[in-house]
N, C-alpha and C positions, 0 to 999 in steps of 0.2 A: 693359549689358554680354554679352559674348559667351559662349558655353558654353565654347569655349577657355579662358577667361579664369577659369571658374569652377571648371574642373577641367582644369588644364594636363597631367595625366596621360592625358587622354583617355577614352574609354569604359571599364569595365571589362569584363576578359575573360569573363564570364560573360553579357554583357548580350544577345549575339546566339548564345549557344551551344546546340549540340542538346538536347532533352529528354534526361534519364537515364532510365535503366531501372528498376524497380521495387527497393526496398529489398534489397539482395541478402543480409543476415545475417538468420538464424533467430534466434528466441525461442521456447523450448518450457519447458512445463510436464512433458513426458513424458522422463524418464530415458533411455528406451530410444532414444529418437531426436533427431536435431538435434546442436547441439555439445557438447563434451566439457564435463561440471561442472569448474568454477575448483576448482583444491584448498582455497582460502580459504573455501568454502562447505561443504564435507564437514560441518561441526558443524551445519547447518542444513538438510542434504539431508532429514530428516523432513518437513518443511514444504512441500516443492517439489510442486506438483500443482493440479488442478482440484478444489476441494470444494464441495459444495453442501449447504444444510440449512434447518432454521430455528431460531428464536431469540425474544427477546424483548426491546422496549425500552422505555424510560422515560424520566426525566429527559434534557432538560430540558421533553419534551412534560408537558402536563398528567396525563395518564392511559399507564399502559403499554398496548403494543400488540405484535399479533403480527406477526413478518415471516418471508419467504424471503430466502435469502441465497446467493450466488456468489461465492467468493473463488480468484482465479487468482494464484499465486506461482510465477513462472517465472525463467528466466535465458538469457543470451545467450553463455556463455562466460567473462564477464569477473567479476569478484570482487564482486557484488552480486546481490542478487534483485529483479524486478518484483512488486510488489502492486496488485492491483486487487479491490476489492469493490463489489458490486453486490445491493441491497438491494430488495425489494418487500413490499407490505404485505398481510396477508393478514386475511380474515373469520375468523368462527367456525368457518366449514365448509372453512378452508384455501385459498379460492378468492382470486386477486389481486384487491386493489380500488385498487393504485395504486402507484405507484414511490417509493421511497424514497431514501436516501442512496447518494452514489457516493463512491469514495474511491480515489484512486491514490496510489503513491509507490515507494521503494526500502527496501530493508533492506541494511545494509552491516558485514559484520563488521570489527571494528578489527584491526589489523595492528599485529604489533610491529616493532622496529627493523629485524629481519631478513626481515620480509615474511611471516612466519609467522602464521596466525590467531589470536587471543586468543579467550575467552568474551565478550568484551566485544561489545555492538551498536550501532549507529547508524541510525535510520529517519526519514525525511522523508515525510510523509502529507498529504494537501491533498483537500478536499472541495469539493463544487460549492456549498455553503453560504458560501464565502469565508475558509476556516480553511486555515492550513498551521501544522503541528505538526513539531517535532524532537524526535525521543525519543533518549534512551540507556537501555541496560539488558544484561542477559547472558541469554545461550543456554547452555545446559546439557542435554544429551543430549535430551529430546523436550519439554524448558520452554523457552520465552521470555518473560521479564519485562521490561518497560521502563516509563518514567515520562518527563514532558515536560522537556525541558531549555530549551525556548523556545517561544514560542506566539504567532501573529501572524493576523488577521483585516482582512478590509477594512471599508471605512467603514460599510457597510451589513450585515456578514456577521454571523455567529453569535459572540457575546461571548465566546468559550472562553478561557479563563485555564490549563487543565492538564489533562493526563489519564495515565492508569494503565493499561497493557494488560497482560494475561496468557495466553498460548497455551500449550498443549498438547496432544500427540498421546496420547489415553485410547482402547485397544483399537480401534485404526485410524482414529479420528476425530480431527477440529481441532474441541477447545474451547476458547472463548477468553471471557472477561470484559473489558468494558471500562468504566472510571470515567472520569467528566467532572466537571471544575468550570465553570462557566458563568454568566453574569447575574449576578456577585456571589457566587454559591453557593461552598461549598466540594465536595471531590469527592464524587459519587453516581454510584450505578449507573446507566449508560447502556444500554448493549447486553451479551448474552451469548447465546452461539448453539451449537450443535452440529453441524458440518458432515461430512458422508461424501465421502469421495475418489471421484470419479466419471471422473477421467482421471489419468492421469500415473502 
């Protein structure tokens, strides 16, 4: 059978097209530069930035551990925030001893019928452990609280079944507590940290 029979429309127009330039739109965690903040994100403005600090982890690990963390919360002018977290493990002298969890996702304010933002929030978060979580919650002032509305994991992924997260800006720092249910257990403390704004 000829290729013309397989594809009567001929080759797609992009097949032999020239290369494109680099992605032309800026994503920023610094409100002093880059695209204008979408009005729907004004309620989440305190969280935008590059944050770095330390915390403590526990469940589902058998023992508690110390970690350092960097969180970048950025925007590109559209009505959502991009969220990226990187954790590395620390020894008792605060020296790095290994890489920890990575997480990426998006925070979205819920808009009402006329397009205005409400206090309600949605978030999608994914980890390198094969876990995808959908969160719903509420952002009021410098406090954001959300709980899982749905969780999925790959066949070999961590068997997470639920989560609860509380973020707050306290004296200029980003504090959070993350509870997790996994491996048949109910919600237990998973991570907590205090991060200082280092950019934005």
